[in-house]
VMD Tcl script that builds the backbone (N, CA, C; Angstrom):
set m [mol new atoms 186]
animate dup $m
set s [atomselect $m all]
$s set {name element resname resid chain x y z} {
  {N N UNK 1 A 8.642 180.977 -98.069}
  {CA C UNK 1 A 8.118 182.387 -97.643}
  {C C UNK 1 A 9.082 183.424 -97.359}
  {N N UNK 2 A 7.896 184.768 -97.837}
  {CA C UNK 2 A 8.384 186.105 -97.835}
  {C C UNK 2 A 8.294 186.602 -96.964}
  {N N UNK 3 A 9.239 187.421 -96.160}
  {CA C UNK 3 A 9.221 188.530 -95.151}
  {C C UNK 3 A 9.764 189.467 -94.848}
  {N N UNK 4 A 9.585 190.415 -94.725}
  {CA C UNK 4 A 10.212 191.467 -93.938}
  {C C UNK 4 A 10.398 192.354 -95.213}
  {N N UNK 5 A 11.562 192.918 -94.837}
  {CA C UNK 5 A 11.651 193.991 -96.683}
  {C C UNK 5 A 11.352 193.198 -97.679}
  {N N UNK 6 A 11.576 192.280 -97.930}
  {CA C UNK 6 A 11.059 192.049 -99.446}
  {C C UNK 6 A 9.594 191.631 -99.700}
  {N N UNK 7 A 9.187 191.344 -98.265}
  {CA C UNK 7 A 7.604 191.447 -99.028}
  {C C UNK 7 A 6.913 193.087 -98.740}
  {N N UNK 8 A 7.529 193.772 -97.342}
  {CA C UNK 8 A 7.138 195.462 -98.486}
  {C C UNK 8 A 7.065 196.065 -99.301}
  {N N UNK 9 A 8.525 194.973 -100.120}
  {CA C UNK 9 A 8.649 195.581 -101.459}
  {C C UNK 9 A 7.991 195.180 -102.401}
  {N N UNK 10 A 7.846 194.237 -102.547}
  {CA C UNK 10 A 6.586 192.804 -103.278}
  {C C UNK 10 A 5.452 193.823 -102.966}
  {N N UNK 11 A 4.776 194.062 -102.096}
  {CA C UNK 11 A 3.466 194.713 -101.966}
  {C C UNK 11 A 3.713 196.089 -102.369}
  {N N UNK 12 A 4.582 196.672 -102.230}
  {CA C UNK 12 A 4.773 198.166 -102.834}
  {C C UNK 12 A 4.755 198.447 -104.402}
  {N N UNK 13 A 5.318 197.409 -104.816}
  {CA C UNK 13 A 5.491 197.176 -106.414}
  {C C UNK 13 A 4.054 196.502 -107.102}
  {N N UNK 14 A 3.433 195.853 -106.291}
  {CA C UNK 14 A 1.978 195.463 -107.076}
  {C C UNK 14 A 1.376 196.141 -106.460}
  {N N UNK 15 A 1.156 197.420 -105.374}
  {CA C UNK 15 A 0.050 198.423 -105.285}
  {C C UNK 15 A 0.084 199.323 -106.055}
  {N N UNK 16 A 1.597 199.758 -106.492}
  {CA C UNK 16 A 1.833 201.002 -107.348}
  {C C UNK 16 A 1.651 200.152 -108.898}
  {N N UNK 17 A 1.326 199.065 -109.400}
  {CA C UNK 17 A 1.137 198.292 -110.551}
  {C C UNK 17 A -0.412 198.255 -110.804}
  {N N UNK 18 A -1.183 197.861 -109.826}
  {CA C UNK 18 A -2.785 197.461 -109.572}
  {C C UNK 18 A -3.595 199.186 -109.511}
  {N N UNK 19 A -2.758 199.893 -108.717}
  {CA C UNK 19 A -3.729 200.928 -108.288}
  {C C UNK 19 A -3.357 202.124 -108.686}
  {N N UNK 20 A -1.907 202.852 -109.368}
  {CA C UNK 20 A -1.391 203.637 -109.898}
  {C C UNK 20 A -1.396 203.386 -111.270}
  {N N UNK 21 A -1.058 202.437 -111.752}
  {CA C UNK 21 A -1.134 202.217 -113.098}
  {C C UNK 21 A -2.452 201.659 -114.705}
  {N N UNK 22 A -2.293 200.823 -113.131}
  {CA C UNK 22 A -3.945 199.824 -113.760}
  {C C UNK 22 A -5.516 201.225 -113.437}
  {N N UNK 23 A -5.483 201.470 -112.305}
  {CA C UNK 23 A -6.414 202.272 -112.205}
  {C C UNK 23 A -7.591 201.035 -111.304}
  {N N UNK 24 A -7.084 200.223 -110.846}
  {CA C UNK 24 A -7.545 199.422 -109.806}
  {C C UNK 24 A -8.671 198.534 -111.114}
  {N N UNK 25 A -7.616 197.968 -111.620}
  {CA C UNK 25 A -8.806 197.227 -112.879}
  {C C UNK 25 A -7.592 195.229 -112.510}
  {N N UNK 26 A -8.461 194.843 -111.960}
  {CA C UNK 26 A -7.262 193.703 -111.123}
  {C C UNK 26 A -7.266 192.401 -112.403}
  {N N UNK 27 A -8.621 192.820 -113.472}
  {CA C UNK 27 A -8.284 192.094 -114.702}
  {C C UNK 27 A -7.074 192.027 -115.620}
  {N N UNK 28 A -5.845 193.161 -115.231}
  {CA C UNK 28 A -4.810 192.889 -116.291}
  {C C UNK 28 A -3.599 192.471 -115.793}
  {N N UNK 29 A -2.779 191.815 -116.675}
  {CA C UNK 29 A -1.902 191.001 -116.172}
  {C C UNK 29 A -0.676 191.724 -115.772}
  {N N UNK 30 A 0.029 191.700 -114.767}
  {CA C UNK 30 A 1.406 192.532 -114.207}
  {C C UNK 30 A 2.546 191.827 -115.058}
  {N N UNK 31 A 2.987 192.369 -115.853}
  {CA C UNK 31 A 4.077 191.686 -116.417}
  {C C UNK 31 A 5.230 192.694 -116.385}
  {N N UNK 32 A 6.541 192.056 -116.938}
  {CA C UNK 32 A 8.019 192.967 -116.298}
  {C C UNK 32 A 7.691 194.190 -116.525}
  {N N UNK 33 A 7.246 194.875 -117.964}
  {CA C UNK 33 A 7.086 195.725 -117.995}
  {C C UNK 33 A 7.014 196.688 -117.407}
  {N N UNK 34 A 5.430 196.445 -116.212}
  {CA C UNK 34 A 4.755 196.843 -115.401}
  {C C UNK 34 A 5.446 196.934 -114.560}
  {N N UNK 35 A 5.892 195.920 -113.356}
  {CA C UNK 35 A 6.984 196.146 -112.623}
  {C C UNK 35 A 7.639 197.045 -112.688}
  {N N UNK 36 A 8.678 196.870 -114.088}
  {CA C UNK 36 A 10.082 197.911 -114.016}
  {C C UNK 36 A 9.076 199.294 -114.218}
  {N N UNK 37 A 7.784 199.614 -114.791}
  {CA C UNK 37 A 7.490 201.262 -114.201}
  {C C UNK 37 A 7.186 201.471 -113.222}
  {N N UNK 38 A 6.866 200.359 -112.292}
  {CA C UNK 38 A 6.223 200.595 -111.065}
  {C C UNK 38 A 7.552 200.802 -109.805}
  {N N UNK 39 A 8.342 200.103 -111.024}
  {CA C UNK 39 A 10.251 200.618 -109.413}
  {C C UNK 39 A 10.408 201.876 -109.562}
  {N N UNK 40 A 10.056 202.082 -111.209}
  {CA C UNK 40 A 10.549 203.607 -111.306}
  {C C UNK 40 A 9.964 204.601 -111.146}
  {N N UNK 41 A 8.390 204.630 -110.792}
  {CA C UNK 41 A 7.830 205.214 -110.559}
  {C C UNK 41 A 7.792 204.984 -108.353}
  {N N UNK 42 A 7.904 204.421 -107.852}
  {CA C UNK 42 A 8.816 204.236 -106.437}
  {C C UNK 42 A 9.742 204.835 -106.270}
  {N N UNK 43 A 10.951 204.778 -107.217}
  {CA C UNK 43 A 12.187 205.073 -107.117}
  {C C UNK 43 A 12.148 206.606 -107.120}
  {N N UNK 44 A 11.263 207.084 -107.875}
  {CA C UNK 44 A 10.701 208.990 -108.383}
  {C C UNK 44 A 10.280 209.253 -106.764}
  {N N UNK 45 A 9.264 208.747 -107.008}
  {CA C UNK 45 A 8.320 209.248 -105.680}
  {C C UNK 45 A 9.119 209.354 -104.336}
  {N N UNK 46 A 9.650 208.393 -103.865}
  {CA C UNK 46 A 10.101 208.214 -103.011}
  {C C UNK 46 A 9.714 207.580 -101.590}
  {N N UNK 47 A 8.799 207.204 -101.577}
  {CA C UNK 47 A 7.407 206.831 -101.203}
  {C C UNK 47 A 7.539 205.807 -99.954}
  {N N UNK 48 A 8.454 205.083 -100.283}
  {CA C UNK 48 A 8.579 203.710 -99.175}
  {C C UNK 48 A 9.664 203.384 -99.093}
  {N N UNK 49 A 10.625 204.785 -98.725}
  {CA C UNK 49 A 11.832 203.995 -98.055}
  {C C UNK 49 A 12.244 202.992 -98.815}
  {N N UNK 50 A 12.510 203.262 -100.232}
  {CA C UNK 50 A 13.306 201.971 -100.911}
  {C C UNK 50 A 14.539 201.605 -100.256}
  {N N UNK 51 A 15.527 203.055 -100.295}
  {CA C UNK 51 A 16.915 202.989 -100.079}
  {C C UNK 51 A 17.152 202.269 -98.496}
  {N N UNK 52 A 15.974 201.906 -97.280}
  {CA C UNK 52 A 16.316 201.231 -96.167}
  {C C UNK 52 A 15.720 199.536 -96.685}
  {N N UNK 53 A 14.455 199.661 -97.348}
  {CA C UNK 53 A 14.745 198.614 -97.831}
  {C C UNK 53 A 15.472 197.781 -98.718}
  {N N UNK 54 A 15.825 198.126 -99.632}
  {CA C UNK 54 A 17.289 197.675 -100.320}
  {C C UNK 54 A 18.682 197.151 -99.596}
  {N N UNK 55 A 18.678 198.036 -98.983}
  {CA C UNK 55 A 19.704 197.807 -97.836}
  {C C UNK 55 A 19.586 196.435 -97.282}
  {N N UNK 56 A 18.414 196.563 -96.867}
  {CA C UNK 56 A 18.090 194.768 -96.082}
  {C C UNK 56 A 18.456 193.871 -96.893}
  {N N UNK 57 A 17.475 193.966 -98.277}
  {CA C UNK 57 A 17.627 192.963 -98.919}
  {C C UNK 57 A 18.991 192.792 -99.374}
  {N N UNK 58 A 19.854 193.737 -99.449}
  {CA C UNK 58 A 21.106 192.771 -99.278}
  {C C UNK 58 A 21.801 192.066 -97.902}
  {N N UNK 59 A 21.334 191.939 -97.214}
  {CA C UNK 59 A 21.721 191.601 -95.898}
  {C C UNK 59 A 21.866 190.336 -96.101}
  {N N UNK 60 A 23.453 189.388 -95.710}
  {CA C UNK 60 A 23.260 188.038 -95.973}
  {C C UNK 60 A 22.229 187.140 -95.368}
  {N N UNK 61 A 21.330 187.541 -94.237}
  {CA C UNK 61 A 20.331 186.720 -93.768}
  {C C UNK 61 A 19.247 186.657 -94.782}
  {N N UNK 62 A 19.012 187.531 -95.922}
  {CA C UNK 62 A 17.669 187.623 -96.707}
  {C C UNK 62 A 17.810 186.837 -97.779}
}
mol reanalyze $m
mol bondsrecalc $m
mol representation Tube
mol addrep $m
């Protein structure tokens, strides 16, 4: 089961992919190139406090 910071990151990437890249076209497959572009978009915008999320992902308990 995915929880905490990992879940927030997954949700942010999925939201970026579907809403901003595919413009709500749910029929499009989410492939690795799309996830990479989504990650880059989130990093550039810095709207999801990615530094905090990524820092937590490195904790041993995650």
